[in-house]
mmCIF file of the protein (N, C-alpha, C, O) and its ligand, coordinates in Angstrom:
data_MODEL
# 
_entry.id   MODEL 
# 
loop_
_entity.id 
_entity.type 
_entity.pdbx_number_of_molecules 
1 polymer     1 
2 non-polymer 1 
# 
_entity_poly.entity_id                      1 
_entity_poly.type                           'polypeptide(L)' 
_entity_poly.nstd_linkage                   no 
_entity_poly.nstd_monomer                   no 
_entity_poly.pdbx_seq_one_letter_code       MPIYDLAILKIVEERALNKKVCRKCGALNPSSAEKCRRCKSRNLRPKKRKIGIKR 
_entity_poly.pdbx_seq_one_letter_code_can   MPIYDLAILKIVEERALNKKVCRKCGALNPSSAEKCRRCKSRNLRPKKRKIGIKR 
_entity_poly.pdbx_strand_id                 A 
# 
loop_
_entity_poly_seq.entity_id 
_entity_poly_seq.num 
_entity_poly_seq.mon_id 
_entity_poly_seq.hetero 
1 1  MET n 
1 2  PRO n 
1 3  ILE n 
1 4  TYR n 
1 5  ASP n 
1 6  LEU n 
1 7  ALA n 
1 8  ILE n 
1 9  LEU n 
1 10 LYS n 
1 11 ILE n 
1 12 VAL n 
1 13 GLU n 
1 14 GLU n 
1 15 ARG n 
1 16 ALA n 
1 17 LEU n 
1 18 ASN n 
1 19 LYS n 
1 20 LYS n 
1 21 VAL n 
1 22 CYS n 
1 23 ARG n 
1 24 LYS n 
1 25 CYS n 
1 26 GLY n 
1 27 ALA n 
1 28 LEU n 
1 29 ASN n 
1 30 PRO n 
1 31 SER n 
1 32 SER n 
1 33 ALA n 
1 34 GLU n 
1 35 LYS n 
1 36 CYS n 
1 37 ARG n 
1 38 ARG n 
1 39 CYS n 
1 40 LYS n 
1 41 SER n 
1 42 ARG n 
1 43 ASN n 
1 44 LEU n 
1 45 ARG n 
1 46 PRO n 
1 47 LYS n 
1 48 LYS n 
1 49 ARG n 
1 50 LYS n 
1 51 ILE n 
1 52 GLY n 
1 53 ILE n 
1 54 LYS n 
1 55 ARG n 
# 
loop_
_struct_asym.id 
_struct_asym.entity_id 
A 1 
B 2 
# 
loop_
_chem_comp.id 
_chem_comp.type 
_chem_comp.mon_nstd_flag 
ALA 'L-peptide linking' y 
ARG 'L-peptide linking' y 
ASN 'L-peptide linking' y 
ASP 'L-peptide linking' y 
CYS 'L-peptide linking' y 
GLU 'L-peptide linking' y 
GLY 'peptide linking'   y 
ILE 'L-peptide linking' y 
LEU 'L-peptide linking' y 
LYS 'L-peptide linking' y 
MET 'L-peptide linking' y 
PRO 'L-peptide linking' y 
SER 'L-peptide linking' y 
TYR 'L-peptide linking' y 
VAL 'L-peptide linking' y 
ZN  non-polymer         . 
# 
_pdbx_entity_nonpoly.entity_id   2 
_pdbx_entity_nonpoly.name        ? 
_pdbx_entity_nonpoly.comp_id     ZN 
# 
_pdbx_nonpoly_scheme.asym_id         B 
_pdbx_nonpoly_scheme.entity_id       2 
_pdbx_nonpoly_scheme.mon_id          ZN 
_pdbx_nonpoly_scheme.ndb_seq_num     1 
_pdbx_nonpoly_scheme.pdb_seq_num     101 
_pdbx_nonpoly_scheme.auth_seq_num    101 
_pdbx_nonpoly_scheme.pdb_mon_id      ZN 
_pdbx_nonpoly_scheme.auth_mon_id     ZN 
_pdbx_nonpoly_scheme.pdb_strand_id   A 
_pdbx_nonpoly_scheme.pdb_ins_code    . 
# 
loop_
_atom_site.group_PDB 
_atom_site.id 
_atom_site.type_symbol 
_atom_site.label_atom_id 
_atom_site.label_alt_id 
_atom_site.label_comp_id 
_atom_site.label_asym_id 
_atom_site.label_entity_id 
_atom_site.label_seq_id 
_atom_site.pdbx_PDB_ins_code 
_atom_site.Cartn_x 
_atom_site.Cartn_y 
_atom_site.Cartn_z 
_atom_site.occupancy 
_atom_site.B_iso_or_equiv 
_atom_site.pdbx_formal_charge 
_atom_site.auth_seq_id 
_atom_site.auth_comp_id 
_atom_site.auth_asym_id 
_atom_site.auth_atom_id 
_atom_site.pdbx_PDB_model_num 
ATOM   1   N  N  . MET A 1 1  ? 38.295 0.030   88.842 1.00 0.00 ? 1   MET A N  1 
ATOM   2   C  CA . MET A 1 1  ? 38.275 -1.197  88.020 1.00 0.00 ? 1   MET A CA 1 
ATOM   3   C  C  . MET A 1 1  ? 39.520 -2.027  88.287 1.00 0.00 ? 1   MET A C  1 
ATOM   4   O  O  . MET A 1 1  ? 40.627 -1.490  88.254 1.00 0.00 ? 1   MET A O  1 
ATOM   5   N  N  . PRO A 1 2  ? 39.373 -3.312  88.549 1.00 0.00 ? 2   PRO A N  1 
ATOM   6   C  CA . PRO A 1 2  ? 40.566 -4.156  88.803 1.00 0.00 ? 2   PRO A CA 1 
ATOM   7   C  C  . PRO A 1 2  ? 41.475 -4.231  87.578 1.00 0.00 ? 2   PRO A C  1 
ATOM   8   O  O  . PRO A 1 2  ? 41.046 -4.031  86.442 1.00 0.00 ? 2   PRO A O  1 
ATOM   9   N  N  . ILE A 1 3  ? 42.736 -4.525  87.851 1.00 0.00 ? 3   ILE A N  1 
ATOM   10  C  CA . ILE A 1 3  ? 43.744 -4.533  86.791 1.00 0.00 ? 3   ILE A CA 1 
ATOM   11  C  C  . ILE A 1 3  ? 43.424 -5.599  85.741 1.00 0.00 ? 3   ILE A C  1 
ATOM   12  O  O  . ILE A 1 3  ? 43.570 -5.349  84.544 1.00 0.00 ? 3   ILE A O  1 
ATOM   13  N  N  . TYR A 1 4  ? 42.999 -6.755  86.169 1.00 0.00 ? 4   TYR A N  1 
ATOM   14  C  CA . TYR A 1 4  ? 42.754 -7.828  85.173 1.00 0.00 ? 4   TYR A CA 1 
ATOM   15  C  C  . TYR A 1 4  ? 41.629 -7.467  84.210 1.00 0.00 ? 4   TYR A C  1 
ATOM   16  O  O  . TYR A 1 4  ? 41.641 -7.885  83.052 1.00 0.00 ? 4   TYR A O  1 
ATOM   17  N  N  . ASP A 1 5  ? 40.680 -6.707  84.676 1.00 0.00 ? 5   ASP A N  1 
ATOM   18  C  CA . ASP A 1 5  ? 39.626 -6.261  83.783 1.00 0.00 ? 5   ASP A CA 1 
ATOM   19  C  C  . ASP A 1 5  ? 40.179 -5.340  82.702 1.00 0.00 ? 5   ASP A C  1 
ATOM   20  O  O  . ASP A 1 5  ? 39.779 -5.424  81.541 1.00 0.00 ? 5   ASP A O  1 
ATOM   21  N  N  . LEU A 1 6  ? 41.085 -4.478  83.083 1.00 0.00 ? 6   LEU A N  1 
ATOM   22  C  CA . LEU A 1 6  ? 41.704 -3.570  82.122 1.00 0.00 ? 6   LEU A CA 1 
ATOM   23  C  C  . LEU A 1 6  ? 42.517 -4.352  81.106 1.00 0.00 ? 6   LEU A C  1 
ATOM   24  O  O  . LEU A 1 6  ? 42.508 -4.035  79.916 1.00 0.00 ? 6   LEU A O  1 
ATOM   25  N  N  . ALA A 1 7  ? 43.222 -5.376  81.576 1.00 0.00 ? 7   ALA A N  1 
ATOM   26  C  CA . ALA A 1 7  ? 44.037 -6.179  80.676 1.00 0.00 ? 7   ALA A CA 1 
ATOM   27  C  C  . ALA A 1 7  ? 43.165 -6.902  79.655 1.00 0.00 ? 7   ALA A C  1 
ATOM   28  O  O  . ALA A 1 7  ? 43.487 -6.944  78.468 1.00 0.00 ? 7   ALA A O  1 
ATOM   29  N  N  . ILE A 1 8  ? 42.067 -7.464  80.125 1.00 0.00 ? 8   ILE A N  1 
ATOM   30  C  CA . ILE A 1 8  ? 41.139 -8.152  79.226 1.00 0.00 ? 8   ILE A CA 1 
ATOM   31  C  C  . ILE A 1 8  ? 40.548 -7.166  78.238 1.00 0.00 ? 8   ILE A C  1 
ATOM   32  O  O  . ILE A 1 8  ? 40.428 -7.459  77.048 1.00 0.00 ? 8   ILE A O  1 
ATOM   33  N  N  . LEU A 1 9  ? 40.188 -6.028  78.723 1.00 0.00 ? 9   LEU A N  1 
ATOM   34  C  CA . LEU A 1 9  ? 39.592 -5.007  77.874 1.00 0.00 ? 9   LEU A CA 1 
ATOM   35  C  C  . LEU A 1 9  ? 40.574 -4.617  76.764 1.00 0.00 ? 9   LEU A C  1 
ATOM   36  O  O  . LEU A 1 9  ? 40.187 -4.423  75.611 1.00 0.00 ? 9   LEU A O  1 
ATOM   37  N  N  . LYS A 1 10 ? 41.837 -4.508  77.134 1.00 0.00 ? 10  LYS A N  1 
ATOM   38  C  CA . LYS A 1 10 ? 42.857 -4.133  76.151 1.00 0.00 ? 10  LYS A CA 1 
ATOM   39  C  C  . LYS A 1 10 ? 42.989 -5.207  75.076 1.00 0.00 ? 10  LYS A C  1 
ATOM   40  O  O  . LYS A 1 10 ? 43.087 -4.902  73.887 1.00 0.00 ? 10  LYS A O  1 
ATOM   41  N  N  . ILE A 1 11 ? 42.990 -6.465  75.506 1.00 0.00 ? 11  ILE A N  1 
ATOM   42  C  CA . ILE A 1 11 ? 43.103 -7.575  74.545 1.00 0.00 ? 11  ILE A CA 1 
ATOM   43  C  C  . ILE A 1 11 ? 41.901 -7.593  73.626 1.00 0.00 ? 11  ILE A C  1 
ATOM   44  O  O  . ILE A 1 11 ? 42.043 -7.729  72.411 1.00 0.00 ? 11  ILE A O  1 
ATOM   45  N  N  . VAL A 1 12 ? 40.736 -7.459  74.191 1.00 0.00 ? 12  VAL A N  1 
ATOM   46  C  CA . VAL A 1 12 ? 39.508 -7.451  73.395 1.00 0.00 ? 12  VAL A CA 1 
ATOM   47  C  C  . VAL A 1 12 ? 39.528 -6.310  72.392 1.00 0.00 ? 12  VAL A C  1 
ATOM   48  O  O  . VAL A 1 12 ? 39.167 -6.466  71.226 1.00 0.00 ? 12  VAL A O  1 
ATOM   49  N  N  . GLU A 1 13 ? 39.957 -5.171  72.881 1.00 0.00 ? 13  GLU A N  1 
ATOM   50  C  CA . GLU A 1 13 ? 40.015 -3.986  72.022 1.00 0.00 ? 13  GLU A CA 1 
ATOM   51  C  C  . GLU A 1 13 ? 40.994 -4.198  70.862 1.00 0.00 ? 13  GLU A C  1 
ATOM   52  O  O  . GLU A 1 13 ? 40.697 -3.864  69.715 1.00 0.00 ? 13  GLU A O  1 
ATOM   53  N  N  . GLU A 1 14 ? 42.148 -4.751  71.176 1.00 0.00 ? 14  GLU A N  1 
ATOM   54  C  CA . GLU A 1 14 ? 43.139 -4.981  70.121 1.00 0.00 ? 14  GLU A CA 1 
ATOM   55  C  C  . GLU A 1 14 ? 42.640 -6.009  69.116 1.00 0.00 ? 14  GLU A C  1 
ATOM   56  O  O  . GLU A 1 14 ? 42.858 -5.871  67.913 1.00 0.00 ? 14  GLU A O  1 
ATOM   57  N  N  . ARG A 1 15 ? 41.981 -7.022  69.609 1.00 0.00 ? 15  ARG A N  1 
ATOM   58  C  CA . ARG A 1 15 ? 41.436 -8.033  68.692 1.00 0.00 ? 15  ARG A CA 1 
ATOM   59  C  C  . ARG A 1 15 ? 40.371 -7.426  67.793 1.00 0.00 ? 15  ARG A C  1 
ATOM   60  O  O  . ARG A 1 15 ? 40.262 -7.785  66.620 1.00 0.00 ? 15  ARG A O  1 
ATOM   61  N  N  . ALA A 1 16 ? 39.606 -6.528  68.327 1.00 0.00 ? 16  ALA A N  1 
ATOM   62  C  CA . ALA A 1 16 ? 38.543 -5.910  67.551 1.00 0.00 ? 16  ALA A CA 1 
ATOM   63  C  C  . ALA A 1 16 ? 39.123 -4.962  66.510 1.00 0.00 ? 16  ALA A C  1 
ATOM   64  O  O  . ALA A 1 16 ? 38.562 -4.792  65.428 1.00 0.00 ? 16  ALA A O  1 
ATOM   65  N  N  . LEU A 1 17 ? 40.256 -4.347  66.850 1.00 0.00 ? 17  LEU A N  1 
ATOM   66  C  CA . LEU A 1 17 ? 40.833 -3.335  65.958 1.00 0.00 ? 17  LEU A CA 1 
ATOM   67  C  C  . LEU A 1 17 ? 41.793 -3.934  64.961 1.00 0.00 ? 17  LEU A C  1 
ATOM   68  O  O  . LEU A 1 17 ? 41.878 -3.465  63.825 1.00 0.00 ? 17  LEU A O  1 
ATOM   69  N  N  . ASN A 1 18 ? 42.528 -4.974  65.365 1.00 0.00 ? 18  ASN A N  1 
ATOM   70  C  CA . ASN A 1 18 ? 43.545 -5.526  64.480 1.00 0.00 ? 18  ASN A CA 1 
ATOM   71  C  C  . ASN A 1 18 ? 42.932 -6.454  63.456 1.00 0.00 ? 18  ASN A C  1 
ATOM   72  O  O  . ASN A 1 18 ? 43.087 -7.674  63.507 1.00 0.00 ? 18  ASN A O  1 
ATOM   73  N  N  . LYS A 1 19 ? 42.243 -5.845  62.542 1.00 0.00 ? 19  LYS A N  1 
ATOM   74  C  CA . LYS A 1 19 ? 41.638 -6.610  61.457 1.00 0.00 ? 19  LYS A CA 1 
ATOM   75  C  C  . LYS A 1 19 ? 42.121 -6.041  60.138 1.00 0.00 ? 19  LYS A C  1 
ATOM   76  O  O  . LYS A 1 19 ? 42.570 -4.898  60.050 1.00 0.00 ? 19  LYS A O  1 
ATOM   77  N  N  . LYS A 1 20 ? 42.016 -6.867  59.127 1.00 0.00 ? 20  LYS A N  1 
ATOM   78  C  CA . LYS A 1 20 ? 42.347 -6.390  57.796 1.00 0.00 ? 20  LYS A CA 1 
ATOM   79  C  C  . LYS A 1 20 ? 41.105 -6.442  56.924 1.00 0.00 ? 20  LYS A C  1 
ATOM   80  O  O  . LYS A 1 20 ? 40.363 -7.424  56.913 1.00 0.00 ? 20  LYS A O  1 
ATOM   81  N  N  . VAL A 1 21 ? 40.908 -5.370  56.207 1.00 0.00 ? 21  VAL A N  1 
ATOM   82  C  CA . VAL A 1 21 ? 39.746 -5.305  55.347 1.00 0.00 ? 21  VAL A CA 1 
ATOM   83  C  C  . VAL A 1 21 ? 40.226 -5.415  53.889 1.00 0.00 ? 21  VAL A C  1 
ATOM   84  O  O  . VAL A 1 21 ? 41.156 -4.729  53.464 1.00 0.00 ? 21  VAL A O  1 
ATOM   85  N  N  . CYS A 1 22 ? 39.563 -6.292  53.153 1.00 0.00 ? 22  CYS A N  1 
ATOM   86  C  CA . CYS A 1 22 ? 39.914 -6.485  51.744 1.00 0.00 ? 22  CYS A CA 1 
ATOM   87  C  C  . CYS A 1 22 ? 39.438 -5.265  50.945 1.00 0.00 ? 22  CYS A C  1 
ATOM   88  O  O  . CYS A 1 22 ? 38.291 -4.831  51.053 1.00 0.00 ? 22  CYS A O  1 
ATOM   89  N  N  . ARG A 1 23 ? 40.364 -4.734  50.141 1.00 0.00 ? 23  ARG A N  1 
ATOM   90  C  CA . ARG A 1 23 ? 39.982 -3.580  49.327 1.00 0.00 ? 23  ARG A CA 1 
ATOM   91  C  C  . ARG A 1 23 ? 39.139 -4.011  48.130 1.00 0.00 ? 23  ARG A C  1 
ATOM   92  O  O  . ARG A 1 23 ? 38.455 -3.199  47.507 1.00 0.00 ? 23  ARG A O  1 
ATOM   93  N  N  . LYS A 1 24 ? 39.203 -5.276  47.830 1.00 0.00 ? 24  LYS A N  1 
ATOM   94  C  CA . LYS A 1 24 ? 38.528 -5.769  46.639 1.00 0.00 ? 24  LYS A CA 1 
ATOM   95  C  C  . LYS A 1 24 ? 37.069 -6.114  46.927 1.00 0.00 ? 24  LYS A C  1 
ATOM   96  O  O  . LYS A 1 24 ? 36.163 -5.679  46.216 1.00 0.00 ? 24  LYS A O  1 
ATOM   97  N  N  . CYS A 1 25 ? 36.859 -6.900  47.977 1.00 0.00 ? 25  CYS A N  1 
ATOM   98  C  CA . CYS A 1 25 ? 35.489 -7.351  48.245 1.00 0.00 ? 25  CYS A CA 1 
ATOM   99  C  C  . CYS A 1 25 ? 34.963 -6.846  49.586 1.00 0.00 ? 25  CYS A C  1 
ATOM   100 O  O  . CYS A 1 25 ? 33.778 -6.984  49.888 1.00 0.00 ? 25  CYS A O  1 
ATOM   101 N  N  . GLY A 1 26 ? 35.845 -6.268  50.376 1.00 0.00 ? 26  GLY A N  1 
ATOM   102 C  CA . GLY A 1 26 ? 35.386 -5.676  51.632 1.00 0.00 ? 26  GLY A CA 1 
ATOM   103 C  C  . GLY A 1 26 ? 35.251 -6.659  52.773 1.00 0.00 ? 26  GLY A C  1 
ATOM   104 O  O  . GLY A 1 26 ? 34.720 -6.314  53.828 1.00 0.00 ? 26  GLY A O  1 
ATOM   105 N  N  . ALA A 1 27 ? 35.725 -7.884  52.577 1.00 0.00 ? 27  ALA A N  1 
ATOM   106 C  CA . ALA A 1 27 ? 35.642 -8.880  53.629 1.00 0.00 ? 27  ALA A CA 1 
ATOM   107 C  C  . ALA A 1 27 ? 36.600 -8.556  54.767 1.00 0.00 ? 27  ALA A C  1 
ATOM   108 O  O  . ALA A 1 27 ? 37.676 -7.997  54.554 1.00 0.00 ? 27  ALA A O  1 
ATOM   109 N  N  . LEU A 1 28 ? 36.197 -8.910  55.960 1.00 0.00 ? 28  LEU A N  1 
ATOM   110 C  CA . LEU A 1 28 ? 37.018 -8.702  57.124 1.00 0.00 ? 28  LEU A CA 1 
ATOM   111 C  C  . LEU A 1 28 ? 37.855 -9.932  57.387 1.00 0.00 ? 28  LEU A C  1 
ATOM   112 O  O  . LEU A 1 28 ? 37.335 -11.041 57.515 1.00 0.00 ? 28  LEU A O  1 
ATOM   113 N  N  . ASN A 1 29 ? 39.163 -9.722  57.467 1.00 0.00 ? 29  ASN A N  1 
ATOM   114 C  CA . ASN A 1 29 ? 40.079 -10.836 57.680 1.00 0.00 ? 29  ASN A CA 1 
ATOM   115 C  C  . ASN A 1 29 ? 40.847 -10.637 58.970 1.00 0.00 ? 29  ASN A C  1 
ATOM   116 O  O  . ASN A 1 29 ? 40.975 -9.516  59.462 1.00 0.00 ? 29  ASN A O  1 
ATOM   117 N  N  . PRO A 1 30 ? 41.362 -11.735 59.519 1.00 0.00 ? 30  PRO A N  1 
ATOM   118 C  CA . PRO A 1 30 ? 42.202 -11.602 60.707 1.00 0.00 ? 30  PRO A CA 1 
ATOM   119 C  C  . PRO A 1 30 ? 43.460 -10.807 60.410 1.00 0.00 ? 30  PRO A C  1 
ATOM   120 O  O  . PRO A 1 30 ? 43.930 -10.768 59.273 1.00 0.00 ? 30  PRO A O  1 
ATOM   121 N  N  . SER A 1 31 ? 44.003 -10.170 61.446 1.00 0.00 ? 31  SER A N  1 
ATOM   122 C  CA . SER A 1 31 ? 45.183 -9.313  61.256 1.00 0.00 ? 31  SER A CA 1 
ATOM   123 C  C  . SER A 1 31 ? 46.370 -10.118 60.741 1.00 0.00 ? 31  SER A C  1 
ATOM   124 O  O  . SER A 1 31 ? 47.279 -9.569  60.119 1.00 0.00 ? 31  SER A O  1 
ATOM   125 N  N  . SER A 1 32 ? 46.357 -11.434 61.007 1.00 0.00 ? 32  SER A N  1 
ATOM   126 C  CA . SER A 1 32 ? 47.481 -12.277 60.585 1.00 0.00 ? 32  SER A CA 1 
ATOM   127 C  C  . SER A 1 32 ? 47.316 -12.739 59.142 1.00 0.00 ? 32  SER A C  1 
ATOM   128 O  O  . SER A 1 32 ? 48.217 -13.368 58.586 1.00 0.00 ? 32  SER A O  1 
ATOM   129 N  N  . ALA A 1 33 ? 46.185 -12.438 58.537 1.00 0.00 ? 33  ALA A N  1 
ATOM   130 C  CA . ALA A 1 33 ? 45.911 -12.937 57.186 1.00 0.00 ? 33  ALA A CA 1 
ATOM   131 C  C  . ALA A 1 33 ? 46.800 -12.252 56.163 1.00 0.00 ? 33  ALA A C  1 
ATOM   132 O  O  . ALA A 1 33 ? 47.005 -11.039 56.209 1.00 0.00 ? 33  ALA A O  1 
ATOM   133 N  N  . GLU A 1 34 ? 47.316 -13.037 55.252 1.00 0.00 ? 34  GLU A N  1 
ATOM   134 C  CA . GLU A 1 34 ? 48.110 -12.496 54.155 1.00 0.00 ? 34  GLU A CA 1 
ATOM   135 C  C  . GLU A 1 34 ? 47.233 -12.266 52.933 1.00 0.00 ? 34  GLU A C  1 
ATOM   136 O  O  . GLU A 1 34 ? 47.465 -11.367 52.125 1.00 0.00 ? 34  GLU A O  1 
ATOM   137 N  N  . LYS A 1 35 ? 46.233 -13.104 52.833 1.00 0.00 ? 35  LYS A N  1 
ATOM   138 C  CA . LYS A 1 35 ? 45.319 -13.007 51.694 1.00 0.00 ? 35  LYS A CA 1 
ATOM   139 C  C  . LYS A 1 35 ? 43.882 -12.976 52.188 1.00 0.00 ? 35  LYS A C  1 
ATOM   140 O  O  . LYS A 1 35 ? 43.571 -13.445 53.283 1.00 0.00 ? 35  LYS A O  1 
ATOM   141 N  N  . CYS A 1 36 ? 43.035 -12.426 51.377 1.00 0.00 ? 36  CYS A N  1 
ATOM   142 C  CA . CYS A 1 36 ? 41.617 -12.390 51.713 1.00 0.00 ? 36  CYS A CA 1 
ATOM   143 C  C  . CYS A 1 36 ? 41.056 -13.796 51.704 1.00 0.00 ? 36  CYS A C  1 
ATOM   144 O  O  . CYS A 1 36 ? 41.325 -14.586 50.799 1.00 0.00 ? 36  CYS A O  1 
ATOM   145 N  N  . ARG A 1 37 ? 40.274 -14.095 52.724 1.00 0.00 ? 37  ARG A N  1 
ATOM   146 C  CA . ARG A 1 37 ? 39.733 -15.458 52.809 1.00 0.00 ? 37  ARG A CA 1 
ATOM   147 C  C  . ARG A 1 37 ? 38.564 -15.659 51.843 1.00 0.00 ? 37  ARG A C  1 
ATOM   148 O  O  . ARG A 1 37 ? 38.163 -16.791 51.570 1.00 0.00 ? 37  ARG A O  1 
ATOM   149 N  N  . ARG A 1 38 ? 38.035 -14.580 51.340 1.00 0.00 ? 38  ARG A N  1 
ATOM   150 C  CA . ARG A 1 38 ? 36.910 -14.729 50.424 1.00 0.00 ? 38  ARG A CA 1 
ATOM   151 C  C  . ARG A 1 38 ? 37.365 -14.749 48.967 1.00 0.00 ? 38  ARG A C  1 
ATOM   152 O  O  . ARG A 1 38 ? 36.975 -15.634 48.206 1.00 0.00 ? 38  ARG A O  1 
ATOM   153 N  N  . CYS A 1 39 ? 38.188 -13.776 48.578 1.00 0.00 ? 39  CYS A N  1 
ATOM   154 C  CA . CYS A 1 39 ? 38.534 -13.670 47.157 1.00 0.00 ? 39  CYS A CA 1 
ATOM   155 C  C  . CYS A 1 39 ? 40.012 -13.919 46.913 1.00 0.00 ? 39  CYS A C  1 
ATOM   156 O  O  . CYS A 1 39 ? 40.468 -13.819 45.774 1.00 0.00 ? 39  CYS A O  1 
ATOM   157 N  N  . LYS A 1 40 ? 40.777 -14.242 47.959 1.00 0.00 ? 40  LYS A N  1 
ATOM   158 C  CA . LYS A 1 40 ? 42.212 -14.563 47.857 1.00 0.00 ? 40  LYS A CA 1 
ATOM   159 C  C  . LYS A 1 40 ? 43.065 -13.391 47.392 1.00 0.00 ? 40  LYS A C  1 
ATOM   160 O  O  . LYS A 1 40 ? 44.228 -13.561 47.025 1.00 0.00 ? 40  LYS A O  1 
ATOM   161 N  N  . SER A 1 41 ? 42.487 -12.225 47.411 1.00 0.00 ? 41  SER A N  1 
ATOM   162 C  CA . SER A 1 41 ? 43.252 -11.051 47.018 1.00 0.00 ? 41  SER A CA 1 
ATOM   163 C  C  . SER A 1 41 ? 44.254 -10.670 48.108 1.00 0.00 ? 41  SER A C  1 
ATOM   164 O  O  . SER A 1 41 ? 43.982 -10.844 49.296 1.00 0.00 ? 41  SER A O  1 
ATOM   165 N  N  . ARG A 1 42 ? 45.397 -10.157 47.704 1.00 0.00 ? 42  ARG A N  1 
ATOM   166 C  CA . ARG A 1 42 ? 46.368 -9.702  48.682 1.00 0.00 ? 42  ARG A CA 1 
ATOM   167 C  C  . ARG A 1 42 ? 46.200 -8.217  48.990 1.00 0.00 ? 42  ARG A C  1 
ATOM   168 O  O  . ARG A 1 42 ? 46.967 -7.631  49.753 1.00 0.00 ? 42  ARG A O  1 
ATOM   169 N  N  . ASN A 1 43 ? 45.213 -7.646  48.397 1.00 0.00 ? 43  ASN A N  1 
ATOM   170 C  CA . ASN A 1 43 ? 44.977 -6.222  48.573 1.00 0.00 ? 43  ASN A CA 1 
ATOM   171 C  C  . ASN A 1 43 ? 44.197 -5.951  49.856 1.00 0.00 ? 43  ASN A C  1 
ATOM   172 O  O  . ASN A 1 43 ? 43.013 -5.617  49.840 1.00 0.00 ? 43  ASN A O  1 
ATOM   173 N  N  . LEU A 1 44 ? 44.910 -6.110  50.959 1.00 0.00 ? 44  LEU A N  1 
ATOM   174 C  CA . LEU A 1 44 ? 44.285 -5.898  52.257 1.00 0.00 ? 44  LEU A CA 1 
ATOM   175 C  C  . LEU A 1 44 ? 44.805 -4.618  52.881 1.00 0.00 ? 44  LEU A C  1 
ATOM   176 O  O  . LEU A 1 44 ? 45.967 -4.248  52.713 1.00 0.00 ? 44  LEU A O  1 
ATOM   177 N  N  . ARG A 1 45 ? 43.941 -3.967  53.588 1.00 0.00 ? 45  ARG A N  1 
ATOM   178 C  CA . ARG A 1 45 ? 44.389 -2.805  54.347 1.00 0.00 ? 45  ARG A CA 1 
ATOM   179 C  C  . ARG A 1 45 ? 44.061 -3.032  55.818 1.00 0.00 ? 45  ARG A C  1 
ATOM   180 O  O  . ARG A 1 45 ? 43.001 -3.565  56.147 1.00 0.00 ? 45  ARG A O  1 
ATOM   181 N  N  . PRO A 1 46 ? 44.963 -2.631  56.695 1.00 0.00 ? 46  PRO A N  1 
ATOM   182 C  CA . PRO A 1 46 ? 44.705 -2.778  58.123 1.00 0.00 ? 46  PRO A CA 1 
ATOM   183 C  C  . PRO A 1 46 ? 43.593 -1.851  58.564 1.00 0.00 ? 46  PRO A C  1 
ATOM   184 O  O  . PRO A 1 46 ? 43.507 -0.695  58.149 1.00 0.00 ? 46  PRO A O  1 
ATOM   185 N  N  . LYS A 1 47 ? 42.754 -2.393  59.412 1.00 0.00 ? 47  LYS A N  1 
ATOM   186 C  CA . LYS A 1 47 ? 41.675 -1.590  59.932 1.00 0.00 ? 47  LYS A CA 1 
ATOM   187 C  C  . LYS A 1 47 ? 42.067 -1.096  61.311 1.00 0.00 ? 47  LYS A C  1 
ATOM   188 O  O  . LYS A 1 47 ? 41.895 -1.783  62.318 1.00 0.00 ? 47  LYS A O  1 
ATOM   189 N  N  . LYS A 1 48 ? 42.588 0.090   61.324 1.00 0.00 ? 48  LYS A N  1 
ATOM   190 C  CA . LYS A 1 48 ? 43.037 0.636   62.599 1.00 0.00 ? 48  LYS A CA 1 
ATOM   191 C  C  . LYS A 1 48 ? 42.228 1.874   62.923 1.00 0.00 ? 48  LYS A C  1 
ATOM   192 O  O  . LYS A 1 48 ? 42.177 2.845   62.169 1.00 0.00 ? 48  LYS A O  1 
ATOM   193 N  N  . ARG A 1 49 ? 41.620 1.794   64.041 1.00 0.00 ? 49  ARG A N  1 
ATOM   194 C  CA . ARG A 1 49 ? 40.791 2.927   64.450 1.00 0.00 ? 49  ARG A CA 1 
ATOM   195 C  C  . ARG A 1 49 ? 40.873 3.054   65.955 1.00 0.00 ? 49  ARG A C  1 
ATOM   196 O  O  . ARG A 1 49 ? 40.747 2.065   66.677 1.00 0.00 ? 49  ARG A O  1 
ATOM   197 N  N  . LYS A 1 50 ? 41.076 4.231   66.414 1.00 0.00 ? 50  LYS A N  1 
ATOM   198 C  CA . LYS A 1 50 ? 41.144 4.423   67.852 1.00 0.00 ? 50  LYS A CA 1 
ATOM   199 C  C  . LYS A 1 50 ? 39.740 4.696   68.387 1.00 0.00 ? 50  LYS A C  1 
ATOM   200 O  O  . LYS A 1 50 ? 39.010 5.557   67.897 1.00 0.00 ? 50  LYS A O  1 
ATOM   201 N  N  . ILE A 1 51 ? 39.408 3.937   69.393 1.00 0.00 ? 51  ILE A N  1 
ATOM   202 C  CA . ILE A 1 51 ? 38.128 4.192   70.031 1.00 0.00 ? 51  ILE A CA 1 
ATOM   203 C  C  . ILE A 1 51 ? 38.362 4.509   71.488 1.00 0.00 ? 51  ILE A C  1 
ATOM   204 O  O  . ILE A 1 51 ? 39.155 3.850   72.160 1.00 0.00 ? 51  ILE A O  1 
ATOM   205 N  N  . GLY A 1 52 ? 37.695 5.482   71.954 1.00 0.00 ? 52  GLY A N  1 
ATOM   206 C  CA . GLY A 1 52 ? 37.850 5.866   73.349 1.00 0.00 ? 52  GLY A CA 1 
ATOM   207 C  C  . GLY A 1 52 ? 37.132 4.903   74.269 1.00 0.00 ? 52  GLY A C  1 
ATOM   208 O  O  . GLY A 1 52 ? 36.072 4.376   73.933 1.00 0.00 ? 52  GLY A O  1 
ATOM   209 N  N  . ILE A 1 53 ? 37.703 4.685   75.402 1.00 0.00 ? 53  ILE A N  1 
ATOM   210 C  CA . ILE A 1 53 ? 37.069 3.825   76.388 1.00 0.00 ? 53  ILE A CA 1 
ATOM   211 C  C  . ILE A 1 53 ? 36.019 4.618   77.166 1.00 0.00 ? 53  ILE A C  1 
ATOM   212 O  O  . ILE A 1 53 ? 36.311 5.614   77.828 1.00 0.00 ? 53  ILE A O  1 
ATOM   213 N  N  . LYS A 1 54 ? 34.834 4.146   77.057 1.00 0.00 ? 54  LYS A N  1 
ATOM   214 C  CA . LYS A 1 54 ? 33.740 4.843   77.733 1.00 0.00 ? 54  LYS A CA 1 
ATOM   215 C  C  . LYS A 1 54 ? 33.740 4.523   79.216 1.00 0.00 ? 54  LYS A C  1 
ATOM   216 O  O  . LYS A 1 54 ? 33.832 3.362   79.614 1.00 0.00 ? 54  LYS A O  1 
ATOM   217 N  N  . ARG A 1 55 ? 33.639 5.520   79.994 1.00 0.00 ? 55  ARG A N  1 
ATOM   218 C  CA . ARG A 1 55 ? 33.609 5.311   81.440 1.00 0.00 ? 55  ARG A CA 1 
ATOM   219 C  C  . ARG A 1 55 ? 32.251 5.698   81.997 1.00 0.00 ? 55  ARG A C  1 
ATOM   220 O  O  . ARG A 1 55 ? 32.026 5.594   83.203 1.00 0.00 ? 55  ARG A O  1 
HETATM 221 ZN ZN . ZN  B 2 .  ? 38.486 -10.057 49.258 1.00 0.00 2 101 ZN  A ZN 1 
# 
């Protein structure tokens, strides 16, 4: 696999993983979000999960 493909895959993977989930309403927010975009709650938890790269 070419190097640029791996780089893109890494970025995509990080974007998919770096999300924040609202503990109050369960909405998915961007990792940069300070407050929930749906209910404005600050009770967000980072959604971090390791997923293996399938070959
Ligand atoms: Zn919320």
